[in-house]
C-alpha angles and dihedrals in degrees: 000000000000088000091056091050091051090053096046097042098080091043093054090049091056092049092050091048093050091049091052091049091051092052092047091050091050091050092049093047098045101035125228112355092009093281122153117248118258114279119250117242131182113239136186124207117236108244129208125210145089110326129190109228106227133189127206106218129180116242145162129232116242131183119262089231132001125197128184112215108218137178108249097187134045118255149101115294107239107175143012108211104187141065113252112244093017134117119270131186129225111275095021115142110248108167137015120213121198105269102185093098091044091051089052091051090050091051091050090051090050090053091048090055092050091051091049091051091051091051089053091055091051092046091049092052092048093049092047092051092048091052089057094045096049091071091056090043089243090135133025126249089248093056091051091051090051091051091050091049091049089054092052091048091051091050090051089050088055092053090049092049091050090053091048090051092050090050091049090051091049092050090049090051090051090060084083107062114210133193110261093201139015118256145087116321123211130212122313113255094206134041134219113288095034121130108239135183094029102152093331142046099265114223105239104171143329128243122201125190106221103178112093101020137190132233115199116199140164136230130193112264090222092052091049090050092054091051093050091050091050090053093048092048092049095244089121135028126220112268122214098202125142118251116252134201125217107203126220092263091057096254123126117244110245096224118078119220140205131231111246105184148329120224116247096223133067117230103244092209096055105018089230136123121225119229131183131211129186125221135183111245108185095152094044089237091143115066129187113268097029119132117235138173111234116211106205128181110216102171146350130244122206120224093009122167112231131192131169115276094240091059092067118078133175140215133170089282094056140264124332144166135210112240131191107231126212090268090057092250128129120252132178114235123191112221141180122220133206103200136288132308105195106294093350138081117235106228112207098178138015103039138072129206112271097029117128120235124191115244100168136023100041091133088069099051144042138196110306095015117134114241142181106232119215116192114241111261094018120127114256114262117255113250116256120248091249090055090051090053092049091049090049092049091048090054091051 
């Protein structure tokens, strides 16, 4: 029996020592009472100041100018002189229509004018002779009147021939089809060898000027009325802030725009007002037909409380935020908002300047939970030496 005790004694000592080390390690890792340390959350401080009240409105990109290139004379299309999808300049030759028939028509018109001029010379000579003979009663008054009328008719024929020649020259010039504006040209709708201009001005291609470019968007008439009343009552001040575009991928377009006009009528079918903004488009990133969200500042509020958009959440009872109270514990705070200011919500009720709202890390905490707030944008704190030791012990 004593021999067994002597053999088990050292083994029991090792077990007890290991148990004591485990408890000590648990106390060091979890803090007093074995509790986990407060979770870290990212917070933003509510700011007070002048805030531009912005609206995100859905719009569509439209070309600055659009021109349809059409055949203005009848003929066979001989050549296409541009690269489809490329840039063209105003006055650049785009198509060539067969001009042989048009040259013949111009020559015929030239001959018709020469014949009319010759008839005028003959009519003038006849009228002049009859004026001299009337005094000697060599011709009657009726014959002189007929000669005068023939002269006027010949002069009118000259004017008609001149107009026909001008029209023939214009048609001949239209055999070469030029770009009416500068911009990007699309695909050609006809190919070489096609008969164009037969009874109608055949659509050959379309040119769109893309720099600058327009964005047309709509706003509720009721919303616009509330904003105008707030400005008239002095609750808001006019805001001179450039217009922005949020693209379909969520990114903000680098170029700022300007508001050109707002229509003075409300569409009775939609109850909305159409507005237009102009943007520079040097890289042709914006293309006609694209959807875009227009961020438009329509007024400015003084002393407004602003917080990041992702800090504000909503449930059936309304909007709310999670705040970090003075005791470093999480609390739910109901709030009311009054629109956007860029990337922020404008909070009209429920928050004061300087309070901290949680913007990241909510999945780790709940109401009443203690937290360690880290200001948004701040560098993460370096771990303490004790924490390094605990982490090293946990790995071992």
